[in-house]
MARTORTOR-423195 format. One record per residue (C-alpha): x, y, z; residue number from 1. Coordinates in Angstrom, 2 decimals, decimal comma. Example, Ala and Ser with C-alpha at 12.3 -4.5 7.8 and 13.67 -1.06 7.14 Angstrom:
2
+---------+---------+---------+-----+
|    east |   north |      up | pos |
+---------+---------+---------+-----+
|   12,30 |   -4,50 |    7,80 |   1 |
|   13,67 |   -1,06 |    7,14 |   2 |
+---------+---------+---------+-----+
//
This chain:
456
+---------+---------+---------+-----+
|    east |   north |      up | pos |
+---------+---------+---------+-----+
|   58,74 |   96,62 |   82,43 |   1 |
|   61,90 |   96,21 |   84,59 |   2 |
|   64,19 |   99,27 |   84,00 |   3 |
|   68,11 |   99,64 |   83,71 |   4 |
|   68,87 |  102,32 |   85,97 |   5 |
|   72,70 |  103,71 |   86,04 |   6 |
|   73,31 |  104,82 |   89,83 |   7 |
|   76,42 |  106,38 |   89,43 |   8 |
|   75,31 |  108,67 |   86,57 |   9 |
|   72,27 |  109,39 |   88,48 |  10 |
|   74,56 |  110,61 |   91,23 |  11 |
|   76,58 |  112,10 |   88,49 |  12 |
|   73,57 |  114,33 |   87,13 |  13 |
|   72,03 |  115,22 |   90,82 |  14 |
|   72,03 |  118,43 |   92,67 |  15 |
|   73,43 |  118,97 |   95,88 |  16 |
|   70,71 |  118,29 |   98,72 |  17 |
|   70,27 |  117,38 |  102,19 |  18 |
|   71,61 |  113,57 |  101,48 |  19 |
|   74,94 |  114,93 |  100,04 |  20 |
|   75,20 |  117,32 |  102,81 |  21 |
|   74,88 |  114,18 |  105,38 |  22 |
|   77,79 |  112,35 |  103,59 |  23 |
|   80,03 |  115,76 |  103,29 |  24 |
|   79,60 |  116,68 |  107,18 |  25 |
|   80,26 |  113,13 |  108,67 |  26 |
|   83,31 |  112,85 |  106,13 |  27 |
|   84,08 |  116,64 |  107,22 |  28 |
|   84,21 |  115,59 |  110,84 |  29 |
|   86,24 |  112,15 |  110,32 |  30 |
|   88,94 |  114,14 |  108,29 |  31 |
|   88,81 |  116,78 |  110,92 |  32 |
|   89,81 |  114,86 |  113,64 |  33 |
|   92,65 |  112,76 |  111,26 |  34 |
|   93,85 |  116,28 |  110,98 |  35 |
|   93,69 |  116,76 |  114,62 |  36 |
|   95,20 |  114,19 |  115,52 |  37 |
|   98,31 |  114,00 |  113,05 |  38 |
|   99,03 |  117,96 |  113,69 |  39 |
|   99,30 |  116,98 |  117,93 |  40 |
|  102,51 |  115,00 |  117,46 |  41 |
|  104,13 |  117,84 |  116,14 |  42 |
|  102,46 |  120,64 |  118,07 |  43 |
|  103,44 |  118,82 |  121,32 |  44 |
|  106,75 |  117,32 |  120,16 |  45 |
|  109,03 |  120,29 |  121,67 |  46 |
|  107,62 |  119,46 |  125,38 |  47 |
|  107,46 |  115,67 |  124,86 |  48 |
|  111,17 |  115,64 |  123,61 |  49 |
|  111,72 |  117,16 |  127,07 |  50 |
|  109,18 |  114,96 |  129,12 |  51 |
|  110,69 |  111,68 |  127,51 |  52 |
|  114,18 |  113,14 |  127,38 |  53 |
|  114,34 |  112,56 |  123,03 |  54 |
|  117,13 |  113,54 |  120,67 |  55 |
|  115,81 |  115,00 |  117,52 |  56 |
|  116,72 |  111,97 |  115,94 |  57 |
|  114,77 |  109,50 |  118,03 |  58 |
|  111,80 |  112,32 |  117,75 |  59 |
|  111,76 |  111,68 |  114,27 |  60 |
|  112,03 |  108,06 |  114,35 |  61 |
|  108,80 |  107,91 |  116,49 |  62 |
|  106,90 |  110,07 |  114,06 |  63 |
|  108,17 |  107,84 |  111,59 |  64 |
|  106,92 |  104,56 |  113,23 |  65 |
|  103,78 |  106,37 |  112,96 |  66 |
|  103,26 |  106,65 |  109,82 |  67 |
|  104,35 |  103,29 |  109,17 |  68 |
|  100,86 |  102,26 |  110,98 |  69 |
|   99,36 |  104,67 |  108,38 |  70 |
|  100,74 |  103,15 |  105,52 |  71 |
|   99,70 |   99,60 |  106,75 |  72 |
|   96,29 |  101,14 |  107,48 |  73 |
|   95,96 |  102,42 |  104,07 |  74 |
|   96,86 |   98,94 |  102,47 |  75 |
|   95,02 |   96,69 |  104,73 |  76 |
|   91,84 |   98,46 |  105,62 |  77 |
|   91,52 |  100,13 |  101,88 |  78 |
|   91,48 |   96,25 |  100,60 |  79 |
|   89,21 |   95,20 |  103,55 |  80 |
|   86,71 |   97,99 |  102,39 |  81 |
|   86,05 |   95,94 |   99,00 |  82 |
|   84,69 |   93,01 |  101,33 |  83 |
|   83,31 |   94,39 |  104,30 |  84 |
|   82,05 |   97,89 |  102,98 |  85 |
|   83,60 |  101,40 |  103,21 |  86 |
|   81,31 |  102,08 |  106,46 |  87 |
|   82,41 |   99,49 |  108,34 |  88 |
|   86,03 |  100,28 |  107,52 |  89 |
|   85,54 |  104,16 |  108,55 |  90 |
|   84,17 |  103,12 |  111,76 |  91 |
|   86,83 |  101,03 |  112,72 |  92 |
|   89,14 |  103,76 |  112,10 |  93 |
|   87,63 |  106,15 |  114,03 |  94 |
|   87,38 |  103,58 |  116,42 |  95 |
|   91,07 |  102,82 |  116,40 |  96 |
|   92,27 |  105,99 |  116,40 |  97 |
|   90,28 |  107,86 |  118,80 |  98 |
|   90,77 |  104,75 |  121,33 |  99 |
|   94,99 |  104,71 |  120,76 | 100 |
|   95,37 |  108,58 |  120,71 | 101 |
|   94,04 |  108,58 |  124,52 | 102 |
|   96,12 |  105,71 |  125,44 | 103 |
|   98,85 |  107,22 |  123,75 | 104 |
|   98,37 |  110,51 |  125,90 | 105 |
|   98,64 |  108,04 |  129,01 | 106 |
|  102,03 |  106,61 |  128,04 | 107 |
|  104,32 |  106,52 |  130,96 | 108 |
|  107,60 |  106,08 |  128,62 | 109 |
|  108,48 |  106,80 |  124,70 | 110 |
|  108,55 |  103,07 |  124,02 | 111 |
|  104,33 |  102,20 |  124,98 | 112 |
|  103,73 |  105,86 |  123,45 | 113 |
|  105,23 |  104,89 |  120,21 | 114 |
|  102,97 |  101,48 |  120,39 | 115 |
|   99,89 |  103,19 |  121,11 | 116 |
|  100,56 |  105,78 |  118,27 | 117 |
|  101,49 |  103,03 |  116,13 | 118 |
|   98,15 |  101,52 |  116,47 | 119 |
|   96,40 |  104,71 |  116,03 | 120 |
|   98,27 |  105,46 |  112,75 | 121 |
|   96,52 |  102,64 |  111,20 | 122 |
|   93,21 |  104,03 |  111,85 | 123 |
|   94,04 |  107,53 |  110,61 | 124 |
|   95,94 |  105,61 |  107,45 | 125 |
|   92,76 |  103,67 |  106,59 | 126 |
|   90,49 |  106,82 |  107,16 | 127 |
|   91,57 |  109,18 |  104,25 | 128 |
|   90,87 |  106,63 |  101,24 | 129 |
|   87,52 |  105,52 |  103,00 | 130 |
|   86,45 |  109,10 |  103,11 | 131 |
|   87,77 |  110,26 |   99,67 | 132 |
|   86,23 |  107,47 |   98,03 | 133 |
|   82,99 |  107,88 |   99,79 | 134 |
|   82,84 |  111,63 |   99,02 | 135 |
|   83,72 |  110,87 |   95,61 | 136 |
|   81,34 |  108,40 |   95,03 | 137 |
|   78,46 |  110,61 |   96,57 | 138 |
|   79,18 |  114,08 |   95,01 | 139 |
|   77,23 |  115,53 |   91,69 | 140 |
|   79,88 |  115,78 |   89,17 | 141 |
|   79,43 |  119,54 |   88,42 | 142 |
|   81,06 |  120,38 |   91,68 | 143 |
|   82,75 |  117,18 |   92,44 | 144 |
|   86,11 |  118,47 |   92,76 | 145 |
|   85,35 |  121,18 |   94,95 | 146 |
|   83,15 |  119,34 |   97,37 | 147 |
|   86,03 |  116,94 |   97,67 | 148 |
|   88,46 |  119,72 |   98,25 | 149 |
|   85,95 |  121,73 |  100,72 | 150 |
|   85,46 |  118,16 |  102,62 | 151 |
|   89,39 |  117,66 |  102,87 | 152 |
|   89,58 |  121,29 |  104,42 | 153 |
|   88,45 |  119,58 |  107,61 | 154 |
|   91,59 |  118,19 |  107,93 | 155 |
|   93,17 |  121,87 |  107,88 | 156 |
|   90,51 |  122,62 |  110,50 | 157 |
|   91,60 |  119,98 |  112,68 | 158 |
|   95,02 |  120,93 |  112,24 | 159 |
|   93,82 |  124,49 |  113,20 | 160 |
|   92,12 |  123,10 |  116,23 | 161 |
|   95,38 |  121,52 |  117,59 | 162 |
|   97,38 |  124,55 |  117,08 | 163 |
|   94,98 |  126,64 |  118,90 | 164 |
|   94,71 |  124,13 |  121,77 | 165 |
|   98,52 |  124,07 |  121,97 | 166 |
|   99,16 |  128,11 |  122,08 | 167 |
|   96,50 |  128,43 |  124,55 | 168 |
|   96,28 |  125,75 |  126,98 | 169 |
|   98,98 |  123,33 |  126,14 | 170 |
|  101,91 |  125,40 |  128,72 | 171 |
|   98,81 |  124,90 |  131,30 | 172 |
|   97,34 |  121,33 |  130,86 | 173 |
|  100,42 |  119,76 |  129,00 | 174 |
|  101,15 |  118,15 |  125,71 | 175 |
|   99,42 |  114,83 |  127,01 | 176 |
|   96,32 |  116,87 |  127,20 | 177 |
|   96,35 |  117,04 |  122,84 | 178 |
|   95,87 |  113,48 |  122,96 | 179 |
|   93,03 |  113,04 |  125,31 | 180 |
|   91,11 |  115,19 |  123,16 | 181 |
|   91,06 |  112,39 |  120,48 | 182 |
|   88,63 |  110,39 |  122,19 | 183 |
|   85,91 |  112,69 |  120,85 | 184 |
|   84,83 |  110,57 |  117,48 | 185 |
|   84,30 |  107,35 |  119,88 | 186 |
|   81,24 |  109,10 |  121,64 | 187 |
|   79,92 |  110,40 |  117,96 | 188 |
|   80,19 |  106,70 |  116,90 | 189 |
|   76,45 |  105,25 |  117,27 | 190 |
|   75,03 |  108,07 |  115,45 | 191 |
|   77,47 |  107,74 |  112,82 | 192 |
|   76,52 |  104,15 |  112,40 | 193 |
|   72,71 |  105,19 |  112,60 | 194 |
|   73,10 |  108,21 |  109,79 | 195 |
|   75,93 |  107,37 |  106,98 | 196 |
|   75,20 |  105,29 |  104,18 | 197 |
|   77,02 |  102,77 |  102,80 | 198 |
|   78,87 |  102,86 |   99,56 | 199 |
|   76,58 |  102,26 |   96,49 | 200 |
|   79,36 |   99,95 |   94,97 | 201 |
|   79,04 |   97,32 |   97,85 | 202 |
|   75,38 |   96,89 |   97,50 | 203 |
|   75,21 |   96,55 |   94,15 | 204 |
|   77,99 |   93,85 |   93,43 | 205 |
|   75,62 |   91,85 |   96,37 | 206 |
|   72,63 |   92,82 |   94,38 | 207 |
|   70,83 |   94,39 |   97,61 | 208 |
|   68,18 |   96,33 |   95,06 | 209 |
|   66,38 |   97,95 |   98,29 | 210 |
|   69,41 |   99,82 |   99,66 | 211 |
|   70,47 |  101,24 |   96,78 | 212 |
|   66,77 |  102,28 |   95,83 | 213 |
|   66,56 |  103,85 |   99,17 | 214 |
|   69,90 |  106,03 |   98,69 | 215 |
|   68,99 |  107,06 |   94,89 | 216 |
|   65,35 |  108,26 |   96,10 | 217 |
|   67,63 |  110,47 |   98,45 | 218 |
|   69,63 |  111,34 |   96,17 | 219 |
|   67,21 |  112,02 |   93,47 | 220 |
|   63,70 |  112,33 |   94,94 | 221 |
|   61,60 |  112,78 |   91,62 | 222 |
|   63,51 |  109,02 |   90,33 | 223 |
|   60,83 |  107,20 |   92,16 | 224 |
|   63,30 |  103,94 |   92,13 | 225 |
|   62,55 |  100,45 |   93,25 | 226 |
|   64,18 |   97,79 |   94,63 | 227 |
|   62,90 |   95,79 |   91,56 | 228 |
|   65,07 |   97,93 |   89,20 | 229 |
|   67,94 |   96,47 |   87,30 | 230 |
|   71,01 |   98,60 |   88,73 | 231 |
|   73,21 |   97,30 |   86,25 | 232 |
|   74,30 |   94,05 |   88,61 | 233 |
|   75,79 |   91,94 |   85,93 | 234 |
|   77,82 |   94,84 |   84,51 | 235 |
|   79,36 |   96,02 |   87,49 | 236 |
|   79,95 |   92,17 |   89,08 | 237 |
|   81,46 |   91,42 |   85,79 | 238 |
|   83,94 |   94,54 |   86,43 | 239 |
|   84,53 |   93,66 |   90,03 | 240 |
|   85,74 |   90,23 |   88,95 | 241 |
|   89,80 |   89,66 |   89,80 | 242 |
|   92,30 |   91,20 |   91,49 | 243 |
|   91,68 |   95,07 |   91,90 | 244 |
|   95,54 |   95,81 |   92,41 | 245 |
|   96,29 |   94,09 |   88,97 | 246 |
|   93,62 |   96,50 |   87,63 | 247 |
|   95,29 |   99,23 |   88,32 | 248 |
|   98,31 |   98,43 |   85,47 | 249 |
|   95,89 |   97,16 |   82,97 | 250 |
|   94,54 |   99,00 |   79,47 | 251 |
|   97,08 |  101,22 |   79,54 | 252 |
|   96,84 |  102,51 |   83,01 | 253 |
|  100,63 |  101,38 |   84,43 | 254 |
|  102,34 |  104,67 |   83,78 | 255 |
|   99,75 |  107,08 |   85,28 | 256 |
|   99,33 |  104,37 |   88,52 | 257 |
|  103,30 |  105,03 |   88,74 | 258 |
|  103,18 |  108,64 |   88,49 | 259 |
|  100,33 |  109,22 |   90,83 | 260 |
|  102,67 |  106,96 |   93,44 | 261 |
|  105,28 |  109,48 |   92,74 | 262 |
|  103,33 |  112,02 |   93,17 | 263 |
|  101,95 |  111,28 |   96,21 | 264 |
|  104,94 |  110,41 |   97,79 | 265 |
|  106,30 |  113,75 |   96,97 | 266 |
|  103,33 |  115,30 |   98,53 | 267 |
|  103,07 |  113,22 |  101,95 | 268 |
|  106,96 |  113,86 |  102,11 | 269 |
|  106,48 |  117,80 |  102,31 | 270 |
|  103,50 |  117,29 |  104,72 | 271 |
|  104,63 |  114,94 |  107,23 | 272 |
|  107,95 |  116,98 |  107,44 | 273 |
|  106,20 |  119,88 |  108,04 | 274 |
|  103,68 |  118,72 |  110,22 | 275 |
|  106,27 |  117,26 |  112,58 | 276 |
|  109,27 |  119,82 |  112,44 | 277 |
|  107,92 |  123,16 |  111,62 | 278 |
|  107,20 |  123,95 |  115,42 | 279 |
|  110,83 |  122,89 |  116,53 | 280 |
|  112,37 |  124,45 |  113,21 | 281 |
|  111,06 |  128,03 |  114,15 | 282 |
|  111,54 |  127,55 |  117,66 | 283 |
|  115,26 |  126,66 |  116,78 | 284 |
|  115,15 |  129,74 |  114,57 | 285 |
|  114,50 |  131,92 |  117,53 | 286 |
|  110,63 |  131,99 |  117,95 | 287 |
|  109,02 |  131,46 |  121,17 | 288 |
|  107,03 |  128,55 |  121,40 | 289 |
|  103,17 |  130,37 |  121,13 | 290 |
|  105,07 |  132,36 |  117,92 | 291 |
|  106,34 |  129,11 |  116,59 | 292 |
|  102,88 |  127,08 |  116,94 | 293 |
|  101,29 |  130,50 |  115,12 | 294 |
|  103,41 |  129,48 |  112,02 | 295 |
|  101,18 |  125,84 |  112,13 | 296 |
|   98,07 |  128,30 |  112,49 | 297 |
|   99,23 |  129,73 |  109,28 | 298 |
|  100,12 |  126,42 |  107,76 | 299 |
|   96,78 |  125,19 |  108,11 | 300 |
|   94,83 |  128,34 |  106,77 | 301 |
|   97,25 |  128,33 |  103,73 | 302 |
|   95,98 |  124,27 |  103,05 | 303 |
|   92,70 |  125,90 |  103,41 | 304 |
|   93,16 |  128,40 |  101,25 | 305 |
|   95,01 |  126,07 |   98,55 | 306 |
|   92,22 |  123,47 |   98,47 | 307 |
|   89,54 |  126,26 |   98,02 | 308 |
|   91,03 |  128,25 |   95,23 | 309 |
|   92,48 |  125,19 |   93,61 | 310 |
|   88,96 |  123,16 |   93,64 | 311 |
|   87,63 |  126,05 |   92,09 | 312 |
|   90,44 |  126,34 |   89,56 | 313 |
|   90,31 |  122,61 |   88,76 | 314 |
|   86,79 |  122,69 |   87,31 | 315 |
|   87,59 |  125,34 |   84,65 | 316 |
|   91,25 |  124,43 |   83,73 | 317 |
|   91,78 |  120,86 |   84,68 | 318 |
|   93,08 |  118,79 |   87,31 | 319 |
|   96,62 |  118,12 |   85,88 | 320 |
|   97,22 |  122,20 |   85,05 | 321 |
|   96,26 |  123,46 |   88,39 | 322 |
|   98,75 |  120,52 |   90,33 | 323 |
|  102,02 |  121,06 |   88,01 | 324 |
|  101,52 |  124,70 |   88,82 | 325 |
|  100,80 |  124,25 |   92,64 | 326 |
|  103,95 |  122,05 |   92,59 | 327 |
|  106,31 |  124,19 |   91,03 | 328 |
|  105,06 |  127,32 |   92,90 | 329 |
|  105,65 |  125,38 |   95,85 | 330 |
|  109,44 |  124,61 |   94,73 | 331 |
|  110,18 |  128,23 |   94,41 | 332 |
|  108,13 |  128,80 |   97,76 | 333 |
|  110,36 |  126,93 |   99,75 | 334 |
|  113,66 |  127,83 |   98,38 | 335 |
|  112,53 |  131,29 |   99,20 | 336 |
|  111,83 |  129,98 |  102,96 | 337 |
|  115,35 |  129,11 |  103,61 | 338 |
|  116,79 |  132,51 |  102,75 | 339 |
|  114,22 |  135,19 |  104,33 | 340 |
|  114,40 |  136,15 |  108,20 | 341 |
|  111,64 |  138,75 |  107,34 | 342 |
|  108,71 |  137,73 |  109,48 | 343 |
|  105,67 |  139,02 |  107,64 | 344 |
|  107,26 |  137,32 |  104,56 | 345 |
|  107,65 |  134,33 |  106,41 | 346 |
|  104,10 |  134,15 |  107,40 | 347 |
|  102,97 |  134,31 |  103,95 | 348 |
|  105,68 |  131,88 |  102,31 | 349 |
|  104,44 |  129,39 |  105,14 | 350 |
|  100,97 |  129,91 |  104,27 | 351 |
|  101,74 |  129,36 |  100,40 | 352 |
|  103,54 |  126,42 |  101,29 | 353 |
|  100,42 |  124,88 |  102,87 | 354 |
|   98,36 |  125,62 |   99,64 | 355 |
|  101,31 |  123,56 |   97,82 | 356 |
|  101,38 |  120,86 |  100,03 | 357 |
|   97,95 |  119,79 |  101,79 | 358 |
|   96,40 |  121,85 |   99,47 | 359 |
|   97,85 |  119,87 |   96,69 | 360 |
|   97,23 |  116,83 |   97,88 | 361 |
|   93,23 |  117,90 |   98,54 | 362 |
|   92,96 |  117,63 |   94,47 | 363 |
|   95,45 |  115,00 |   94,04 | 364 |
|   92,94 |  112,48 |   95,90 | 365 |
|   89,71 |  113,22 |   93,79 | 366 |
|   91,65 |  113,10 |   90,70 | 367 |
|   93,22 |  109,70 |   91,33 | 368 |
|   89,96 |  108,33 |   92,33 | 369 |
|   87,89 |  109,74 |   89,37 | 370 |
|   90,75 |  108,36 |   87,08 | 371 |
|   90,17 |  104,51 |   88,00 | 372 |
|   86,97 |  102,77 |   87,29 | 373 |
|   84,62 |  102,98 |   90,05 | 374 |
|   84,78 |   99,41 |   90,96 | 375 |
|   88,68 |  100,10 |   91,90 | 376 |
|   88,17 |  103,32 |   92,77 | 377 |
|   89,15 |  102,76 |   96,56 | 378 |
|   91,82 |  100,50 |   95,53 | 379 |
|   93,61 |  103,16 |   93,39 | 380 |
|   93,45 |  105,84 |   96,11 | 381 |
|   94,24 |  103,31 |   98,82 | 382 |
|   97,39 |  102,18 |   97,24 | 383 |
|   98,71 |  105,23 |   95,95 | 384 |
|   98,16 |  106,99 |   99,75 | 385 |
|   99,99 |  103,58 |  101,05 | 386 |
|  102,93 |  103,86 |   98,69 | 387 |
|  102,96 |  107,46 |   99,35 | 388 |
|  103,44 |  106,73 |  103,21 | 389 |
|  106,83 |  105,69 |  102,25 | 390 |
|  107,34 |  109,70 |  101,52 | 391 |
|  105,75 |  110,18 |  104,96 | 392 |
|  107,60 |  107,72 |  106,89 | 393 |
|  111,04 |  108,96 |  105,64 | 394 |
|  110,16 |  112,71 |  106,25 | 395 |
|  110,37 |  113,02 |  110,15 | 396 |
|  113,70 |  110,84 |  110,39 | 397 |
|  115,39 |  113,02 |  107,17 | 398 |
|  114,56 |  116,58 |  108,58 | 399 |
|  115,46 |  115,06 |  112,09 | 400 |
|  118,71 |  114,32 |  110,54 | 401 |
|  119,28 |  117,57 |  108,95 | 402 |
|  118,57 |  119,21 |  112,30 | 403 |
|  120,98 |  116,91 |  114,16 | 404 |
|  123,52 |  118,73 |  111,81 | 405 |
|  125,24 |  121,99 |  112,90 | 406 |
|  123,40 |  123,47 |  109,71 | 407 |
|  120,94 |  126,68 |  110,46 | 408 |
|  117,49 |  125,24 |  111,13 | 409 |
|  115,64 |  127,13 |  108,46 | 410 |
|  117,65 |  126,03 |  106,17 | 411 |
|  115,80 |  122,41 |  106,30 | 412 |
|  113,22 |  124,28 |  104,06 | 413 |
|  115,14 |  123,90 |  100,87 | 414 |
|  114,78 |  120,25 |  100,97 | 415 |
|  111,39 |  120,22 |  100,33 | 416 |
|  111,67 |  121,95 |   97,27 | 417 |
|  112,94 |  118,86 |   95,71 | 418 |
|  110,26 |  116,80 |   96,07 | 419 |
|  107,87 |  119,62 |   95,17 | 420 |
|  109,99 |  119,44 |   91,10 | 421 |
|  109,36 |  115,40 |   91,44 | 422 |
|  105,63 |  115,81 |   92,05 | 423 |
|  105,19 |  118,15 |   89,14 | 424 |
|  107,13 |  115,99 |   86,83 | 425 |
|  105,10 |  112,79 |   87,73 | 426 |
|  101,86 |  115,01 |   87,23 | 427 |
|  102,97 |  115,48 |   83,07 | 428 |
|  103,55 |  111,71 |   83,15 | 429 |
|   99,57 |  110,84 |   83,75 | 430 |
|   97,89 |  110,17 |   80,77 | 431 |
|   94,24 |  111,02 |   81,19 | 432 |
|   92,86 |  109,93 |   77,83 | 433 |
|   93,23 |  106,14 |   79,78 | 434 |
|   91,15 |  107,37 |   82,72 | 435 |
|   87,79 |  106,53 |   83,56 | 436 |
|   86,21 |  110,06 |   84,34 | 437 |
|   82,74 |  110,59 |   84,98 | 438 |
|   80,75 |  112,72 |   82,27 | 439 |
|   77,86 |  114,80 |   82,81 | 440 |
|   75,40 |  112,77 |   80,96 | 441 |
|   72,35 |  114,57 |   80,71 | 442 |
|   71,09 |  118,28 |   80,66 | 443 |
|   68,80 |  119,67 |   83,38 | 444 |
|   65,85 |  118,91 |   80,89 | 445 |
|   66,77 |  115,35 |   79,91 | 446 |
|   67,61 |  114,77 |   83,58 | 447 |
|   63,60 |  115,59 |   84,25 | 448 |
|   62,78 |  113,46 |   81,50 | 449 |
|   64,76 |  110,43 |   83,00 | 450 |
|   63,59 |  110,77 |   86,57 | 451 |
|   60,51 |  109,27 |   85,59 | 452 |
|   61,56 |  107,07 |   83,05 | 453 |
|   65,04 |  106,23 |   83,20 | 454 |
|   66,48 |  103,23 |   81,06 | 455 |
|   70,53 |  102,29 |   80,53 | 456 |
+---------+---------+---------+-----+
//
């Protein structure tokens, strides 16, 4: 008798094992180089401005062109992932930002550099939604928020790596060396292609039972899943019909969708404003280049701390309470940053700022992904991040314009308190009762029974 299997419930109820670890490590690796590549611009910016003879406004504009590419990548590649698969999209993203980061480091002038960064940005923009949706899809429900948050710490590890390279090698090897290191993921692509699994949803929509069974047997080795099992093909195909973007607004999801857009807009505005201008702000406040880059290092450490602590708290008190608290804490933090001159306190506040920006975004992503039904999760995250990229695009230019005035550079931190408050309000508007959050359906004893005889 043909069994009816609920593949995503099998994953939700599973225990973290070698298969989950493999998905985690590859997503961690990919997002790590994404973080390295994004941080590279701000870290190399003081030297690049001198090399190319750029004003703060011109430097901000170049940063924004890169982010336009990232917005394009988030929209186009997220939509493409539903057609060709998320694994292929992730490979395309790694290929794009590896090759064109290297070419940016070889650029003879600012115009060529901008074009190369724009194309690299397309790859960077498409990568974030792909790894978030894949990590969310393949994580056990019990520790999903924390698993995705830890995975996304790879972004901050990449930023730390860029800061360390900048602090100890950039003065001798030059700012271009940072971009040359971006080619490393290209050499890992053959191994990635061999090891990394495609999205389950991709196979189920196409009624490819053999790869679905193979993946589920790795997720739950006691399940003995067969290609002849019914993996809810009819139900999944029915849900997959229609325009994914339109579905973001159906079944009372419109208010929450707009709230997610505003929250991600606010978050990315702060992240890219800080990534681009923090070293320059601290340099303008009287710190040497090594000291100013140490603030970028502390920012990244704070991002990791916020992600881990936030992921732990989310599983106990819920996403929304943690996210609102982080945004409100961030607002207070940035106001204090604009007012203090104590170096030790500055380090503490910048670490806290990292926790309340990238740390917050790390928790926002799985929240959005789980809110939407499985068949539109990649679209939900991709469109939210794509719209949010407008904030990322505006940030370098807005801060550049502020720094071009006669105001003290440190006063620019006050600007970041505004998106913190906007993001906090946005999360209060999310209507969780209309979400499609996965549930832990079975106890361990029941799961053991179901492993041998699972029915829908």
